[in-house]
C-alpha positions in Angstrom: 0.0 0.0 0.0 1.3 3.4 -0.9 1.2 6.2 1.7 1.6 9.9 1.4 4.9 10.7 2.9 6.2 14.1 3.8 9.7 14.9 2.6 12.3 15.4 5.3 13.2 18.7 3.7 11.7 20.6 0.8 13.3 23.5 -1.0 11.8 25.4 -3.9 14.3 27.7 -5.6 14.4 30.2 -8.3 18.2 30.8 -8.3 21.1 28.7 -9.6 22.4 27.3 -6.3 20.4 25.3 -3.8 22.6 26.7 -1.1 21.9 30.3 -1.9 19.8 31.2 1.1 21.5 29.0 3.7 18.5 26.9 4.6 19.8 23.7 2.9 23.2 24.0 4.4 21.7 24.6 7.9 19.4 21.5 7.5 22.2 19.3 6.3 24.5 20.3 9.1 21.7 19.9 11.7 21.3 16.3 10.5 25.1 15.6 10.4 25.1 15.1 6.6 28.4 15.8 5.0 28.3 13.9 1.7 26.0 14.8 -1.1 25.2 13.1 -4.4 24.2 15.8 -6.9 22.0 15.0 -9.9 19.5 16.8 -12.0 19.2 19.4 -14.7 20.6 21.8 -16.0 24.3 20.9 -16.0 25.9 24.2 -16.8 23.7 26.1 -14.4 22.1 24.4 -11.4 24.3 21.3 -11.3 27.5 23.3 -11.6 26.3 25.8 -9.0 25.2 23.2 -6.5 28.5 21.2 -6.8 30.6 24.3 -6.5 28.6 25.7 -3.5 28.6 22.3 -1.7 32.3 21.9 -2.1 33.0 25.5 -0.9 30.9 24.7 2.2 33.0 21.6 2.9 30.7 18.8 1.8 32.1 15.7 0.0 30.5 15.9 -3.4 29.6 12.9 -5.5 28.7 13.7 -9.1 27.2 10.8 -11.1 28.6 11.7 -14.5 25.5 10.3 -16.3 22.8 11.6 -13.9 22.7 15.2 -15.0 21.7 16.7 -18.3 21.1 19.8 -20.3 19.9 20.9 -23.7 21.8 21.8 -26.8 23.2 25.3 -26.8 23.9 27.6 -29.7 27.5 26.6 -29.9 27.7 23.2 -28.2 25.7 20.0 -28.0 24.2 18.9 -24.7 26.7 16.0 -24.7 29.6 18.4 -25.1 28.3 20.7 -22.3 27.9 17.7 -19.9 31.4 16.3 -20.8 33.0 19.6 -20.2 31.2 20.1 -16.9 32.2 16.6 -15.8 35.8 17.3 -16.6 35.8 20.6 -14.6 33.7 19.4 -11.7 35.7 16.2 -11.3 38.6 18.4 -10.1 36.9 18.5 -6.7 34.0 16.0 -6.8 34.1 12.3 -6.8 32.8 11.4 -10.3 31.6 8.0 -11.3 28.8 6.5 -13.3 25.4 6.3 -11.5 25.2 2.5 -11.8 28.4 2.1 -9.8 27.0 4.0 -6.8 25.2 0.8 -5.7 28.4 -1.2 -5.6 30.9 1.4 -4.7 32.6 1.8 -1.3 32.6 5.6 -1.1 34.8 6.0 1.9 
């Protein structure tokens, strides 16, 4: 039987970074969460901003390289944008395919 469950934390945003107003950071710290797996859309905006902000705040960032996306831009394809972002973000995030998360020891 399915039940309606309330989320532990809900954040609606209209800015690039989920960390902009400090509420997410405060909630994560209050719950002793220090490792984040960041996925979603749009790679060159929200995903990049979230990864950069999380790392700057001291979180361990996991970026599944195939679990974020974007749309084609005027000068680059979506695949090129994602590949470039993965390369740049992997300088400070732990980057791996999403399927490997279930079997990885992320210590």
